[in-house]
C-alpha positions in Angstrom: 107.9 -133.5 79.4 105.6 -134.4 76.1 104.5 -131.6 74.4 101.5 -131.5 72.1 101.4 -130.3 68.5 100.2 -126.8 69.2 102.7 -125.9 72.3 105.5 -126.7 69.7 103.8 -125.0 66.9 102.9 -122.2 68.7 105.8 -121.9 71.3 109.0 -123.7 70.2 109.2 -123.4 66.3 110.7 -121.0 64.1 112.3 -118.6 67.1 114.5 -116.0 66.1 115.7 -114.9 69.4 115.5 -117.0 72.7 116.4 -114.9 75.6 117.4 -116.3 78.9 116.1 -114.7 82.3 113.0 -111.9 82.4 114.6 -109.6 84.4 114.9 -105.7 83.7 118.1 -107.1 81.0 116.2 -109.6 79.4 113.0 -108.1 79.0 114.7 -104.7 77.7 116.8 -106.7 75.3 113.5 -108.2 74.1 111.9 -104.9 73.6 114.5 -103.4 71.7 115.0 -106.5 69.8 111.4 -106.1 68.7 111.4 -102.6 67.7 114.6 -103.4 65.8 112.9 -106.8 64.1 108.7 -105.7 64.3 108.3 -109.4 62.6 110.9 -111.4 64.7 109.4 -114.5 67.1 111.0 -113.8 70.4 110.7 -116.4 73.5 112.0 -115.5 77.1 112.5 -118.5 79.3 112.5 -117.6 83.2 113.6 -120.2 85.7 111.3 -119.0 88.2 107.3 -117.9 88.9 108.5 -114.3 89.0 112.1 -113.0 87.7 114.6 -115.3 89.8 117.7 -113.1 90.5 117.2 -109.6 91.6 115.0 -107.7 89.7 112.3 -108.3 91.7 114.2 -108.5 95.0 116.1 -105.4 94.8 115.9 -102.2 97.0 114.9 -100.4 94.5 117.7 -97.5 94.9 117.7 -95.1 91.8 121.4 -94.3 92.4 124.7 -94.3 90.9 127.5 -94.5 93.4 128.3 -93.1 97.0 131.0 -91.2 97.7 133.2 -93.8 99.5 131.9 -96.1 96.6 133.4 -93.6 93.9 136.5 -93.1 96.1 136.8 -97.0 96.1 136.8 -97.4 92.6 139.6 -94.9 91.8 141.6 -97.2 93.6 141.0 -99.9 91.0 139.9 -97.7 87.6 140.7 -94.9 86.2 139.2 -91.7 86.1 137.8 -92.4 82.4 136.2 -95.5 83.7 134.8 -94.3 86.6 133.2 -91.5 85.0 132.1 -93.7 82.1 130.7 -96.0 85.1 128.5 -93.0 86.8 127.1 -91.7 83.2 126.2 -95.5 81.9 124.4 -95.6 85.1 122.5 -92.2 84.8 121.8 -93.1 81.3 120.2 -96.5 82.2 117.8 -94.8 84.8 116.7 -92.1 82.0 116.1 -94.9 79.7 113.8 -97.1 82.3 111.9 -93.8 83.1 111.5 -92.5 79.9 110.5 -96.2 78.9 107.6 -96.8 81.7 107.2 -92.8 83.3 108.1 -91.8 86.7 104.5 -92.3 87.9 104.3 -95.9 86.9 107.5 -96.9 88.7 106.8 -94.4 91.1 110.0 -92.6 91.0 110.7 -90.1 93.5 114.2 -88.3 93.9 114.1 -87.7 97.5 117.9 -87.9 97.8 120.6 -90.2 99.0 122.7 -89.9 102.4 125.8 -92.2 103.4 125.9 -92.4 106.7 129.2 -93.2 108.3 130.2 -95.0 111.8 131.6 -93.3 114.7 134.6 -95.5 115.2 136.1 -95.7 111.6 138.2 -93.2 109.6 136.2 -93.4 105.9 134.3 -90.1 107.0 137.5 -88.1 107.1 138.8 -89.4 103.9 135.5 -88.6 102.2 135.4 -85.0 103.2 139.1 -84.6 102.4 138.0 -85.9 98.7 134.7 -84.3 98.5 135.6 -81.3 96.3 138.3 -83.4 94.0 135.0 -85.7 93.2 132.6 -83.0 92.9 135.2 -81.5 90.4 135.2 -84.8 88.7 131.6 -85.3 88.3 130.7 -81.7 87.6 130.5 -82.3 83.5 128.0 -84.9 84.1 125.7 -83.4 86.6 126.2 -79.7 85.7 126.5 -79.2 89.5 127.7 -79.9 93.0 126.9 -83.7 93.5 128.0 -84.4 97.3 127.4 -81.9 100.0 127.0 -82.3 103.8 123.8 -82.3 106.0 123.2 -83.0 109.8 121.6 -86.0 111.2 118.2 -84.9 110.8 116.4 -88.2 110.9 118.1 -89.2 114.5 120.3 -92.1 113.8 122.5 -93.2 116.3 126.2 -94.4 116.7 127.0 -92.8 113.2 128.3 -89.4 113.0 126.6 -86.3 113.0 126.9 -85.3 109.1 125.8 -87.3 106.6 127.0 -87.0 102.9 123.8 -86.3 100.8 123.6 -86.7 97.0 120.8 -84.5 95.7 120.4 -86.4 92.7 119.4 -90.0 93.9 116.0 -91.5 93.8 114.2 -94.7 94.7 111.5 -96.3 92.7 109.0 -99.4 93.6 110.7 -102.4 92.1 107.4 -104.2 91.9 105.4 -101.7 89.5 108.5 -101.6 87.6 109.1 -105.3 86.7 104.9 -105.9 86.3 105.1 -102.9 84.0 108.2 -104.3 81.6 106.5 -107.5 82.0 103.3 -106.1 80.6 105.1 -104.2 78.0 106.6 -107.4 76.7 103.1 -109.4 76.4 101.7 -106.5 74.5 104.4 -106.5 71.8 104.0 -110.4 71.3 106.9 -111.2 72.7 106.6 -114.8 74.7 107.3 -115.8 78.0 107.9 -119.2 79.4 108.3 -119.5 83.3 109.4 -122.6 85.2 111.6 -123.3 82.6 116.0 -123.8 83.4 118.1 -123.6 80.5 120.7 -126.9 81.3 122.9 -126.1 78.3 123.2 -125.4 74.5 125.1 -126.3 71.7 125.3 -124.7 68.5 125.2 -125.5 64.6 126.1 -123.3 62.0 122.9 -121.1 62.0 121.4 -122.2 65.0 121.8 -123.0 68.8 120.2 -126.5 70.1 119.0 -125.4 73.5 118.6 -128.0 76.8 115.8 -127.2 79.5 114.6 -129.0 82.1 111.3 -129.0 80.7 112.1 -130.1 76.6 114.5 -129.4 74.2 114.5 -126.6 71.3 116.1 -124.8 68.3 116.3 -121.3 68.2 118.5 -118.8 65.4 120.0 -117.2 68.6 120.5 -117.2 72.1 120.7 -114.4 74.5 121.8 -114.9 78.1 120.6 -112.2 80.7 120.6 -114.3 84.0 123.4 -111.9 85.4 124.1 -113.7 88.8 123.4 -117.4 87.8 125.8 -116.6 84.4 128.3 -119.0 86.0 126.0 -121.9 85.6 126.1 -121.2 81.9 129.8 -121.1 81.3 130.5 -117.5 81.7 133.2 -117.7 84.6 133.8 -114.1 84.9 130.6 -113.5 87.1 130.3 -114.4 90.4 126.9 -114.8 92.1 126.5 -112.4 95.3 123.4 -113.1 97.5 121.9 -110.1 98.8 120.0 -110.6 102.0 116.7 -108.3 102.7 114.3 -107.4 105.4 111.0 -105.0 105.7 109.2 -103.9 108.1 105.6 -103.7 109.0 104.5 -100.1 108.9 105.2 -97.6 111.1 103.3 -94.8 112.3 104.4 -91.3 111.4 107.6 -92.5 110.1 109.8 -89.8 109.6 112.6 -90.8 107.7 112.7 -90.6 104.1 115.2 -91.1 101.4 117.9 -93.9 100.2 120.7 -94.7 102.6 123.8 -96.3 102.6 125.9 -97.5 105.5 129.7 -99.1 106.1 130.8 -98.4 102.6 127.5 -99.6 100.7 127.6 -102.9 102.4 124.4 -102.1 104.3 121.4 -100.0 102.7 118.1 -98.9 103.8 114.9 -96.7 102.3 111.3 -95.5 103.0 108.9 -97.5 101.3 104.9 -97.7 102.2 106.0 -96.1 105.6 108.4 -99.1 106.3 112.1 -99.4 106.4 113.4 -101.7 103.9 117.2 -102.7 104.9 119.7 -105.2 103.2 123.2 -106.1 103.3 125.9 -107.7 105.3 127.4 -109.6 102.7 130.7 -108.4 104.1 130.0 -110.4 107.3 130.6 -113.8 105.4 131.6 -113.2 101.5 132.4 -116.5 100.9 129.3 -118.0 102.1 126.9 -115.3 100.0 128.9 -116.4 97.0 125.8 -118.3 96.2 122.8 -118.9 93.8 121.1 -120.0 97.1 117.9 -117.8 97.6 117.9 -118.3 101.8 118.8 -116.4 104.4 121.1 -116.9 107.4 120.7 -116.0 111.3 124.2 -114.1 111.3 123.5 -111.9 108.3 119.7 -111.3 109.5 120.6 -110.9 113.3 122.5 -108.2 112.1 120.5 -106.3 110.2 117.6 -106.4 113.2 120.6 -105.1 115.4 120.9 -102.0 112.9 117.2 -101.1 112.9 117.4 -101.8 117.1 120.7 -99.3 117.4 121.1 -97.0 114.8 118.3 -96.6 112.2 114.8 -96.6 114.5 116.5 -96.3 118.0 113.4 -95.6 120.4 110.9 -96.7 117.2 109.3 -100.1 118.2 108.9 -102.1 114.9 108.2 -105.5 113.5 109.7 -107.7 110.7 107.2 -108.4 107.9 109.0 -110.3 105.3 112.4 -111.4 104.7 114.0 -112.5 101.4 117.0 -112.3 99.0 118.5 -111.7 95.6 121.2 -113.1 93.6 123.6 -110.4 92.0 126.3 -110.9 89.4 129.5 -109.5 90.6 133.1 -109.8 89.1 137.0 -108.3 89.5 135.9 -105.3 87.3 132.7 -103.1 87.6 132.0 -103.2 84.0 129.4 -105.0 82.5 130.0 -108.0 80.1 128.2 -107.2 77.0 129.3 -109.5 73.8 129.0 -112.2 71.8 130.0 -115.7 73.2 130.2 -117.6 69.6 128.5 -116.6 66.3 125.1 -116.8 67.8 125.1 -116.9 71.4 125.7 -113.2 73.3 125.4 -112.3 76.8 124.7 -109.2 78.9 125.8 -109.8 82.4 127.9 -109.0 85.3 125.8 -105.6 86.8 127.7 -105.1 89.9 124.9 -104.9 92.0 123.3 -101.5 90.3 120.8 -103.7 87.8 118.1 -101.1 88.5 120.4 -98.0 87.3 121.7 -99.8 84.3 119.5 -103.0 83.4 117.6 -101.3 80.7 121.2 -99.7 79.1 122.4 -103.7 79.3 119.4 -105.1 77.5 119.4 -102.6 74.6 123.1 -102.8 74.4 123.1 -106.7 74.3 120.1 -106.6 71.5 122.6 -104.2 69.2 125.1 -107.1 69.4 122.5 -108.7 66.8 123.7 -107.4 63.2 
């Protein structure tokens, strides 16, 4: 690509901070850098026409972990680590709400529900440990987090009781990202789309960046690509595809809230009188360890079957859209926010909790800069 003098001068000269990825982490990182260094020249590079990973493709759950997930996390993390994870999610959600405002992101605290199939024994384990987990979380919430509710939504093939979490909510993902991008542009932060970073090399005081469109130099490089981090030599992060579908509007839809099923491997919610349903990665873990933004018949058929047999039994529906997002996961739930070298930094591995912790990780990434 041959760039003009004007393009080089206005967009690619004297860049203080270059951020890879214009999702939740990348935009919040840029905003925090602009707060700290008002005169800084900040550039964001985005490989897609829209944020390419999960920021515009997630389900919009303002959640911090179901009862079964917290119980599962306690097998591989200490109580202190689990509390730290939950606290980080709460702080991140609060930061997001404070940054944009509840009305802007259409935040609604309708509660979260965990559903259990009739055949597994997960429900008994959760009920057995509910009091213990509530006691563990009491210092954070100053209230009982998990309680039991009857199956008032008429779901089929599940236990007659849900585990209910009064503190969970939902947002409009599109409105959130639109507002974040607008905020960045108003602050004078430059965003270039359809630019993929293919590699970089470091000098003493700068980083030379190679993209699919041009090469340039920046003082500092900050990587906020999460699910795509492994393509930039961050091996601790593996991509995890999440497949999603959404129905056409359903008249008099009675389902309200966010819902988890099968240890959170399936999740659904109401939005605009529709049901948005995603998940199924557990049907093919290896196959879903990909950065391909496509769908598979195996998972899409299972999602439709869940709609027919469990979520919307006896209610006719049509699927209107299907899509995929790419999450970043690893052996640990704790995000990776660290320097990779003197002038290169990363904020990645959000573990499917991007809405909850993305704003906070963006700020933490910016604060690595002296």
